[in-house]
Backbone as JSON, one array per atom type, in Angstrom:
{
  "sequence": "XXXXXXXXXXXXXXXXXXXXXXXXXXXXXXXXXXXXXXXXXXXXXXXXXXXXXXXXXXXXXXXXXXXXXXXXXXXXXXXXXXXXXXXXXXXXXXXXXXX",
  "N": [[11.4, -15.25, -2.35], [9.3, -12.28, -2.29], [9.29, -9.24, -1.29], [8.18, -6.45, 0.11], [8.3, -2.41, 0.64], [6.56, -0.98, 2.98], [4.95, 2.43, 4.24], [3.63, 5.01, 5.76], [3.81, 8.34, 5.32], [4.91, 11.05, 6.69], [4.29, 13.7, 5.57], [1.74, 12.39, 4.25], [0.21, 12.17, 6.61], [0.23, 14.94, 7.87], [-1.21, 16.0, 5.81], [-3.7, 14.84, 4.78], [-5.11, 14.45, 7.3], [-8.16, 13.85, 8.64], [-9.1, 12.63, 6.26], [-10.46, 10.19, 4.91], [-10.46, 9.22, 1.96], [-7.96, 10.14, 1.12], [-6.25, 9.13, 2.14], [-2.91, 7.44, 2.14], [-0.57, 4.44, 1.72], [2.8, 4.19, 1.34], [4.95, 2.23, -1.36], [7.12, 0.29, -2.29], [8.9, -2.07, -4.03], [11.43, -4.96, -3.41], [12.62, -6.19, -5.01], [13.33, -6.45, -8.52], [11.96, -7.84, -10.08], [9.51, -8.03, -8.51], [9.33, -5.31, -8.82], [8.53, -4.59, -11.83], [5.95, -5.89, -12.06], [4.54, -3.89, -10.38], [4.97, -1.18, -11.6], [3.07, -1.51, -13.51], [0.45, -0.4, -12.64], [-2.03, 0.78, -12.24], [-4.58, 3.11, -12.35], [-6.71, 2.43, -14.11], [-5.79, -0.18, -14.42], [-5.66, -2.06, -12.07], [-4.28, -3.83, -9.15], [-4.33, -6.95, -7.46], [-2.79, -7.6, -4.63], [-1.32, -9.44, -2.19], [-0.43, -9.28, 1.44], [2.02, -10.3, 3.5], [0.91, -12.77, 3.48], [-1.38, -12.71, 4.27], [-3.5, -10.09, 4.25], [-5.34, -8.72, 2.03], [-4.98, -6.48, -0.59], [-5.51, -3.4, -3.3], [-3.83, -2.53, -5.46], [-3.3, 0.16, -7.33], [-1.64, 2.19, -8.3], [1.52, 3.14, -9.09], [3.45, 3.96, -6.58], [1.88, 3.86, -4.45], [-0.55, 2.38, -2.18], [-3.86, 3.33, -2.24], [-6.49, 4.4, -0.24], [-9.14, 4.84, -1.07], [-9.24, 3.12, -3.59], [-9.31, 0.71, -2.25], [-11.97, -0.07, -1.61], [-13.37, -2.44, -1.53], [-11.96, -3.64, 0.61], [-11.69, -2.14, 2.51], [-11.61, -2.36, 5.45], [-9.24, -3.8, 6.01], [-7.3, -2.33, 4.95], [-7.54, -0.09, 6.45], [-6.7, -0.96, 9.11], [-3.8, -2.17, 8.76], [-3.17, 0.93, 7.85], [-3.25, 2.01, 10.05], [-1.22, 0.52, 11.62], [0.77, 1.64, 10.53], [1.01, 4.45, 10.5], [1.39, 5.35, 12.95], [4.13, 4.95, 13.35], [5.66, 7.08, 11.7], [6.89, 7.72, 8.47], [8.54, 5.76, 8.55], [10.47, 2.47, 7.09], [8.51, -0.36, 6.8], [9.34, -4.04, 6.44], [7.72, -6.45, 4.45], [6.3, -9.4, 3.41], [5.14, -10.27, 0.1], [2.99, -10.86, -2.4], [1.53, -10.52, -6.28], [-1.43, -10.79, -6.78]],
  "CA": [[10.15, -14.82, -1.87], [9.67, -11.42, -2.78], [9.25, -8.21, -0.31], [7.59, -4.73, -0.14], [8.6, -1.75, 1.85], [5.1, -0.26, 3.12], [5.37, 3.2, 5.35], [2.99, 6.08, 5.82], [4.58, 9.68, 5.5], [5.08, 12.24, 7.97], [3.86, 14.37, 5.1], [0.28, 12.13, 4.21], [-0.57, 12.32, 7.96], [-0.14, 16.32, 7.71], [-2.3, 16.36, 4.62], [-5.14, 14.25, 5.3], [-5.99, 14.26, 8.39], [-9.36, 12.34, 8.96], [-10.31, 12.5, 5.04], [-10.36, 8.7, 4.51], [-10.2, 8.74, 0.36], [-7.08, 10.37, 0.82], [-5.06, 7.97, 2.9], [-2.33, 6.06, 1.43], [0.55, 3.71, 1.92], [3.55, 4.19, 0.45], [4.74, 1.28, -1.44], [8.38, 0.03, -2.77], [9.26, -3.41, -4.07], [12.71, -5.23, -3.42], [13.26, -6.56, -6.38], [13.24, -5.78, -10.06], [10.39, -8.6, -10.66], [8.02, -7.46, -8.48], [8.91, -3.73, -9.4], [8.04, -4.47, -12.81], [4.97, -5.89, -12.38], [4.14, -2.92, -9.97], [4.82, -0.49, -12.36], [1.86, -1.71, -14.54], [-0.41, -0.56, -11.72], [-2.49, 2.33, -12.54], [-6.49, 3.26, -12.1], [-6.94, 1.47, -15.16], [-5.18, -1.47, -14.41], [-5.09, -2.49, -10.47], [-3.83, -5.13, -8.97], [-4.87, -7.26, -6.07], [-1.77, -7.99, -3.74], [-1.49, -10.05, -1.0], [0.73, -8.76, 1.99], [2.04, -10.83, 5.02], [0.24, -13.58, 3.39], [-2.85, -12.29, 4.93], [-4.0, -8.99, 3.25], [-5.48, -8.24, 0.6], [-5.4, -5.11, -0.9], [-5.67, -3.43, -4.69], [-3.03, -1.3, -6.04], [-4.02, 0.85, -8.54], [-0.61, 3.63, -8.85], [2.74, 2.65, -9.23], [4.0, 4.22, -5.48], [1.18, 4.12, -3.06], [-1.55, 2.07, -1.99], [-4.79, 4.43, -1.86], [-7.88, 3.68, 0.37], [-10.16, 5.11, -2.26], [-9.04, 2.16, -4.55], [-9.76, -0.34, -1.8], [-13.28, 0.05, -0.64], [-13.69, -3.46, -0.59], [-10.73, -3.82, 1.62], [-11.45, -1.04, 3.68], [-11.09, -2.75, 6.75], [-7.23, -4.69, 5.85], [-6.31, -0.93, 4.45], [-7.51, 0.84, 7.71], [-5.88, -1.68, 9.74], [-2.73, -1.38, 8.42], [-2.82, 1.92, 7.71], [-3.27, 3.0, 11.56], [-0.63, 0.7, 12.32], [2.04, 2.14, 10.06], [0.76, 6.02, 10.92], [2.27, 5.28, 14.64], [5.36, 5.31, 12.87], [5.49, 8.06, 10.25], [7.99, 7.59, 7.59], [9.31, 4.37, 8.96], [9.4, 1.81, 6.37], [8.35, -1.75, 7.53], [9.24, -5.07, 5.27], [6.68, -7.46, 4.23], [6.39, -10.72, 2.13], [4.17, -9.56, -0.93], [2.67, -11.73, -3.68], [0.49, -10.64, -7.15], [-2.66, -12.18, -7.22]],
  "C": [[10.06, -12.95, -1.94], [9.02, -10.43, -1.52], [9.1, -7.06, -0.86], [7.8, -4.13, 0.95], [7.17, -1.16, 1.81], [5.78, 0.89, 4.32], [4.13, 4.44, 4.92], [3.84, 7.33, 6.22], [4.33, 10.97, 6.52], [3.99, 13.44, 6.95], [2.37, 13.81, 4.29], [-0.21, 12.24, 5.48], [-0.56, 14.12, 7.92], [-1.42, 16.59, 6.83], [-3.38, 15.85, 4.7], [-5.54, 13.88, 5.96], [-6.97, 13.31, 8.45], [-9.84, 12.47, 7.32], [-9.59, 11.02, 4.23], [-9.97, 8.55, 2.89], [-8.69, 9.38, 0.25], [-5.7, 9.82, 1.24], [-4.51, 7.46, 2.07], [-1.26, 5.47, 1.95], [1.49, 3.47, 1.14], [4.11, 2.4, 0.18], [6.46, 0.85, -2.39], [9.06, -1.09, -2.83], [10.65, -3.18, -3.89], [13.78, -5.68, -4.14], [13.17, -6.15, -7.85], [11.75, -6.46, -10.56], [9.33, -8.05, -10.42], [7.86, -5.93, -8.73], [8.53, -3.52, -10.53], [6.58, -4.83, -13.31], [3.86, -5.11, -11.5], [3.88, -1.53, -10.64], [3.74, -0.32, -13.24], [0.6, -1.2, -13.92], [-0.66, 0.89, -11.91], [-4.0, 2.15, -12.3], [-7.08, 2.69, -13.0], [-6.99, -0.24, -14.88], [-4.45, -1.88, -13.0], [-4.89, -3.99, -10.69], [-3.89, -5.3, -7.87], [-3.24, -7.64, -5.61], [-1.78, -8.37, -2.47], [-0.33, -9.68, -0.23], [0.84, -9.86, 3.09], [1.27, -12.21, 5.05], [-0.89, -13.77, 4.05], [-3.98, -11.29, 4.61], [-3.95, -8.33, 2.45], [-5.65, -6.93, -0.22], [-4.97, -4.82, -2.43], [-4.86, -2.35, -4.9], [-2.97, -0.65, -7.35], [-2.87, 2.41, -8.61], [0.63, 2.62, -8.39], [3.78, 2.77, -7.14], [3.4, 4.41, -4.42], [-0.38, 3.42, -3.18], [-2.77, 3.02, -1.19], [-5.98, 3.55, -1.25], [-9.02, 4.0, -0.59], [-9.93, 3.4, -3.4], [-9.51, 0.8, -4.01], [-11.06, -0.46, -0.79], [-13.91, -1.52, -0.34], [-13.08, -4.38, 0.25], [-10.36, -3.18, 2.56], [-10.86, -1.44, 5.1], [-9.76, -3.34, 7.04], [-6.93, -3.07, 5.44], [-6.18, -0.31, 5.74], [-6.75, 0.51, 8.55], [-4.38, -1.33, 9.67], [-1.99, 0.13, 8.44], [-2.37, 2.73, 9.12], [-2.15, 2.17, 12.31], [1.0, 1.69, 11.66], [1.95, 3.22, 10.1], [1.43, 6.09, 12.56], [3.42, 5.13, 14.2], [5.99, 5.59, 11.82], [7.12, 7.96, 9.68], [9.8, 6.3, 7.72], [8.83, 3.12, 8.13], [9.56, 0.07, 6.81], [8.29, -2.81, 6.02], [8.59, -6.0, 5.14], [6.76, -8.51, 2.86], [5.18, -9.94, 1.61], [3.92, -10.53, -2.45], [1.72, -10.85, -4.29], [-0.61, -11.5, -6.82], [-3.3, -12.48, -8.62]]
}
């Protein structure tokens, strides 16, 4: 089972304020296999990922999940971001798959 570590950094929180398009969640893979897939993500090669077997998000960056990439999944992004922002700089491990 593949997992990722997600967090919202205090730097992001101090920078973005309420600017929705600048909100981002840091992502780090726990395995080299998943890292190889994530490293291919960019703004022209976006990946659909599934977090915790229930949250679909678009990944268009090798190190962060951006709200601006998740127009279709804004509610899901906002819910996860809101949870993680309550624990700045703390990593949470979630199961993850690339769809």
